[in-house]
Each structure stands twice: as C-alpha cells, then as structure tokens.
C-alpha positions in Angstrom: 21.2 86.4 -24.0 24.2 85.8 -26.3 26.6 86.4 -23.4 24.7 83.8 -21.2 25.0 81.2 -24.0 28.8 81.9 -24.4 29.2 81.7 -20.6 27.4 78.3 -20.5 29.4 77.0 -23.4 32.6 78.0 -21.6 31.5 76.1 -18.5 30.7 73.0 -20.5 34.1 73.1 -22.2 35.8 73.4 -18.8 33.8 70.5 -17.4 34.6 68.3 -20.4 38.3 69.2 -20.2 38.2 68.2 -16.5 36.7 64.8 -17.4 39.4 64.0 -19.9 41.2 60.8 -19.1 44.3 62.0 -21.0 47.4 62.2 -18.9 48.8 65.7 -18.8 52.5 66.1 -19.6 54.8 67.0 -16.7 56.6 70.3 -17.0 58.9 70.0 -14.1 62.6 68.9 -13.9 63.5 66.0 -16.2 63.6 62.5 -14.6 67.1 61.3 -15.5 66.9 58.0 -13.6 64.5 55.8 -11.6 65.9 54.0 -8.6 64.0 51.1 -7.0 65.0 49.5 -3.7 63.1 46.3 -3.3 63.9 45.6 0.4 62.8 49.1 1.4 59.7 48.9 -1.0 60.7 52.4 -2.3 61.0 54.0 -5.7 62.7 57.3 -6.4 62.4 59.6 -9.5 65.7 61.5 -9.8 67.2 64.4 -11.7 71.0 64.1 -11.8 71.1 62.5 -8.4 68.5 64.8 -6.8 65.3 63.1 -5.6 62.3 64.6 -7.2 59.6 62.2 -5.9 59.5 59.0 -3.8 56.9 56.3 -3.7 56.0 53.3 -1.6 55.7 50.3 -3.9 54.4 46.7 -4.1 56.4 44.0 -5.9 56.0 40.5 -7.3 54.4 37.9 -5.0 57.9 36.4 -4.3 59.9 39.6 -3.9 63.2 38.2 -2.6 65.9 37.6 -5.2 66.3 38.4 -8.8 63.8 37.3 -11.4 65.0 34.0 -13.0 62.2 32.9 -15.2 58.6 33.6 -16.2 56.1 32.9 -13.5 58.5 33.0 -10.5 56.8 36.0 -9.0 60.0 37.9 -8.6 60.8 41.5 -9.7 63.9 41.7 -11.9 67.1 43.3 -10.5 69.6 45.2 -12.5 69.7 48.1 -15.0 67.0 48.6 -17.6 65.4 51.4 -19.6 61.8 52.5 -19.9 60.9 51.2 -23.3 57.1 51.5 -23.7 54.1 53.3 -22.4 50.6 51.9 -22.1 47.7 54.3 -21.5 45.2 51.5 -21.8 46.8 49.1 -19.2 44.6 46.7 -17.2 46.5 48.2 -14.3 45.4 51.8 -14.9 48.5 53.2 -16.6 51.8 51.5 -17.1 55.4 52.1 -18.3 57.5 49.1 -19.4 61.0 48.0 -18.4 63.3 46.7 -21.1 63.3 43.3 -19.4 64.5 40.7 -20.4 68.1 41.7 -21.3 70.7 39.3 -22.8 71.8 38.1 -19.4 68.2 37.5 -18.2 67.5 35.4 -21.3 70.6 33.4 -20.8 69.9 32.8 -17.2 66.4 31.5 -17.9 67.4 29.4 -20.9 70.2 27.8 -18.8 67.3 26.5 -16.6 65.3 25.4 -19.6 62.7 28.1 -19.1 61.4 31.3 -20.6 62.5 34.6 -19.1 59.1 36.1 -19.5 58.5 39.7 -20.2 55.9 42.4 -19.7 57.5 43.9 -16.6 56.0 47.3 -15.8 55.6 50.1 -13.3 51.8 50.3 -13.1 48.8 51.4 -11.0 46.3 49.3 -9.2 44.5 46.2 -10.6 40.9 46.5 -11.6 40.5 43.1 -10.0 40.2 43.8 -6.3 41.5 40.3 -5.5 45.0 41.4 -6.5 45.3 44.3 -4.0 47.6 44.0 -1.0 51.3 43.7 -0.3 53.5 42.3 -3.1 50.7 41.0 -5.3 52.0 41.5 -8.8 53.6 38.8 -11.1 56.9 40.7 -11.0 56.0 44.3 -11.7 56.3 47.4 -9.6 52.9 48.8 -8.4 51.9 52.2 -7.0 48.5 53.8 -6.5 46.6 55.1 -9.5 47.1 58.7 -8.4 50.8 58.2 -8.1 50.9 56.4 -11.5 49.3 59.4 -13.2 52.2 61.5 -11.8 54.9 59.0 -12.8 53.4 58.4 -16.3 53.5 62.2 -16.9 57.0 62.6 -15.6 58.9 59.6 -17.0 60.0 59.6 -20.7 61.0 56.7 -22.9 64.6 55.6 -22.5 64.8 56.7 -18.9 67.3 54.5 -17.0 65.8 52.4 -14.1 67.9 50.5 -11.6 66.3 47.9 -9.5 68.3 46.9 -6.4 67.7 44.1 -3.9 
C-alpha cells in the first residue's frame, strides 16, 4: 500500500512539474548575437556567426524605415542590446531592446517628439484583434511557442542588430 501511495505522489509531482509556467533555461550553445532583417521578416539567433535558430517575424504596423518617434508604428533599426526580460508580458513573454539610444533620442527631439520606448521581442497578443501581419506598435513578434525558446536562449546584454 505504501508503494502505491509513493507511486501516486510521484505521478502528481510529475504532472505539477509539467504544468509549471516557468521557462526552462536553455543549455545549448550561447546566443552571441541576434540579427533581424525587416524586409525579409526574419530573425536569427547566432553563435559567433553560426545560425542556431531562425524565425519568421511580424513588425510594427508601419514597418518601412527606421523608428523616428513614439507612435509611428516603425520598428527601430540599428544596434541595441537585450536589456530586460518580462515573464509577465501582456504579449506572453518578452525581452526588451535598449531602445532608445542617444541617436534615437536626438532624432525624435529634433522633430519635437518623444522617441518612445518599450521595444520588445515578444509573443502573441492576448487580444485577438492584434493578430496578423505587422501588427505591433514597433516591436518584433513571434509565436508563443517560439518565444518560449527565445526567452530561454537569449541572455541579458546580447547584441541585437536590426537591419532594413
């Protein structure tokens, strides 16, 4: 009888572990850089130039050109770093880009506007009205399943380059 109880407890522990929403850390090769190509709608996770993973992406609702100011719907272009992680994102999971940099701020202020902020790589919106092609406010979006993988692989301070 005691063996049956221990077996049942073991099954319960396994079930509960499988239900955990925690993202498991990635144990594969280190991601040394993220490369985003807006025109191709592709993002690559790289290790010293070798492609580890590639993803199809959605961008801001006005994807052509560099982000100039808050609300323009463009995804920034340039070199940034991953500077924050949000496991409680409204868009499933997210990792933040170090936008705006000094040049981004100067460009927006020259137009009398705010550069904005909160540019992320994230999963899908909980609001089904936001799904489709190039639906974000300037972020880079992937599927939720892909975001779990990315969130587990990418560490803080990873360099990300966003090209036209």
